[in-house]
N, C-alpha and C positions, 0 to 999 in steps of 0.2 A: 502495500499500498506507501501509496503519496500521497506526502502535503504540498500546499504551498499557496500564496493569498491568491488573489484573482479578482478580476474584477469582468460584470456579469454584459454583455454584450448584446445578446441576439439571443431569442429565440423564439422555436419552430414547434409543431407539433408534431410527432411523431408516430400517437397511436392513442385510442381513444384518453389512455390515462395517461401517456408520458412525452417529453417535450425531449430533444438535441437546444442546448446550448452550447454556447460560443463565447469563450472564457477569455482575456489576455491574463494572463498565468506568469508569476515572479520568477518560478523555473523553468518553464519547457514555454514562453511564449503563448503566440497565440494554438487553444487546443477545444474540440468540441467534443462534449458532455454526453453521453444518454442520462435523463434523470426519469424511471422506470414509479409509477402510481404518485406520481408527481401530482396526477388535475382528480385523481379518484380521493375516497373518501378515507381512507386506511392507509395514506402513505405515509414517511415522517418529515417528506421534507414538502412545506411548500413554495403555492407558486406562487408569491406576494416576493418571494426570498429570492427572486430571480427580475426584480424592476433595474430594467436600462441602469448599468454606471456601477450598481450597485459592490458594494466591496468587501467582498468576502474572505472565510478563510476554509478550505473544501482537504476532504480525505477522498481520494478516488484512484482506480487503478487501469491496469491495461485491460482492452479488450482483448485479448488476442492477433489476429495481425493485423486489424482494423482501427482504422484509425478512430473510432470513438473511445474514448476514455467513460470509463461507469463509473459514476460520483456514487460515493458512498454517506457524506456527512460533511456538513456544515454548520456555520455562525458566519454572520455578518457581522463586520471586525469593526464595523464605524457607522453607527446607523445615524442614515440621516436628519437632520432636524429639520430641516427647509427646503430639499433640493425636490422630494418627489410630492409637496404640497405647491409650491407657488409656479404659475403656470410658465414664467417666462425660464422660468430654470430647469424645466419638464423640455420646454420644449428643446432650450439648448442643450440637455443631456442625451435627449433621442438624437439629434444634427450631431454632438463629438464621440454620441457611440455607434454612431454605423461610418462617421470618418473614418475613424480608429480601423473598420473594419476594412472598407474601403484600400487602407495605407499596411494592414500589416498582415505579409502572408505565412512571416518564416516562425516552426515549429522549436524554439531555443529563444536560450536565454539574455536576457537583455535588463540588465539590473535598472540599467541607468534610466530606460524610457517607459520603467514601467515604474521607476517613485515617482518619474514627472506626472506622469498621468494619475498615480493614486493622490498626488499630491494637489493638483489642477483639481480633482472632483472634491476635495476635499473642501480647499478653498471656494465652489463654487457652492457647496451645501452650505459653508458658513458664514458669507459673506452679507455683510447686513446694509455694504450701497450697491448701487443699481448694477447688473449682470449683463447690462444689453450692447456692451461690447468685450462680453468675457470669449464667446466664440469667437471673436478675430485676432484677440492675443495668442487665443490654445490654437490656430491656424500655427498663426506666425512663428509663436513658439514651438512647436512640433517638427517646425521643417528641421530644426539642429537636430533632431536623433533619426528621420527618415538623410541625412547626408547632405538634403540640398540649400542649408541655410542663406538667404540673402548674403549679396559679397561687400559691406561697403569700403568699396574703393576710388571715390570719385567725390572731390569736394566741388558745392554745388551743382550741383547734377541736373541734365536735361530732363534726363526717362529714365523709367526701370523697365531694362532686360526679362522680362519674365522668363527667355528658354536659358540664356547664358547665369542669369541667377545676377547681375550685377546692376552699378548705374553708371548711367556715360552722359555726358557733353552734349552728343549730338544721336538721334533718333537713330534707330536698326532700317536695315535692310527692309525687316519683314516687321509684320502688325503685334508680336505680342511682346508689346511694353502698355507702362503707363505713365501717363503724364499731369503735372498741374496738382489739380486737390486732389487727385487719387493717391499723386507719387507723394505730396504732405505727409498723408495719411498715413503711408505703407511704413513712411517714413517715423513717423508718430510708435506703431504699428509695432515696429525692428525694436523701439527701445524701450518701452511701456514695459512697466513690471505688473503685475495681478494688483500690488496693494494700493495701486495709480491709478488704479479703469476710470476713478470717478473723475480726474481731468481730462477723459476725453470726450470731447462733446463734437459727433459726428453726426450729422442728419441723414434720416432713412437713405435717401439715394447716397449717399456719400458712403453708408455701411453696406450697402447694397453694392454698389459698383464694386469697395474693396473683399467683398464674398468672391463675386463673378472672380476679379482679376486672380483672389488666391485660392481662385478652381481651376483655373487656367494654368497657374504655377504647378498644381499640382499637377495636374495633366498630362502636362509638358516633362515632368521630374519620373515623372511613375507613372510603367504601362501599363500596365492593368487599373489605373482609375476612372471612375468613371462620378457622373451627375449624382449627388445625394436627391433621395427621394424627400427627407425632412428639410431641406433648403430652402425651401416655398413655405413650408406649413410653415419653419420659423418665421423668412419673411412678413408671411401674416399679419405673424403677431405682432411685428412689428409696425407696421404699418399702420394698425391697430392706437395704440400707444396715443 
């Protein structure tokens, strides 16, 4: 039997009473688990324990030659105080969970990445300030752990080249770049710490454009990355503010 801390990313129905749960684990990276009986009345584990981004401590074992592991037992290591009840935080949590699934495919240990995700989720839950810019800052910070963090190599740049990940004093020959308001916001995100999020005051239109720029940036640097369904839900919430 193996043990690890884990972050819940997704769940799908497997049978009348079972689920397949995708989690990012501290010791083995991205893993999928079969959980039997969780949707029945007699199961030891409960459906509510598998909310997106729940922080768990799990016991599990291999399932023969299958890529699925058997989840034997768990406990919630850091119960949320706010994330499950605040509609904006909840929408951000769904967005982040889908983003992580689109970015990470490896079944291998990456302690620094796990600790970053764990810290970010706890910060989102516990923050008493507005979190409407959190997803942007999270996406920018995550690039460091995925290997394509923006390179600050130009003073007074005219634009940022999304293909090369560099600031330029001239426009590139392709169309994958940002400039003007988006460029200023991009620089703010690079330098922003979570505790300073309250100092960001982007309009909804700028937030929308920066999310799309970050999506394009991810697509250019991650072969299998695709659009997120939760992106549009998140934007609808912000549009209603």
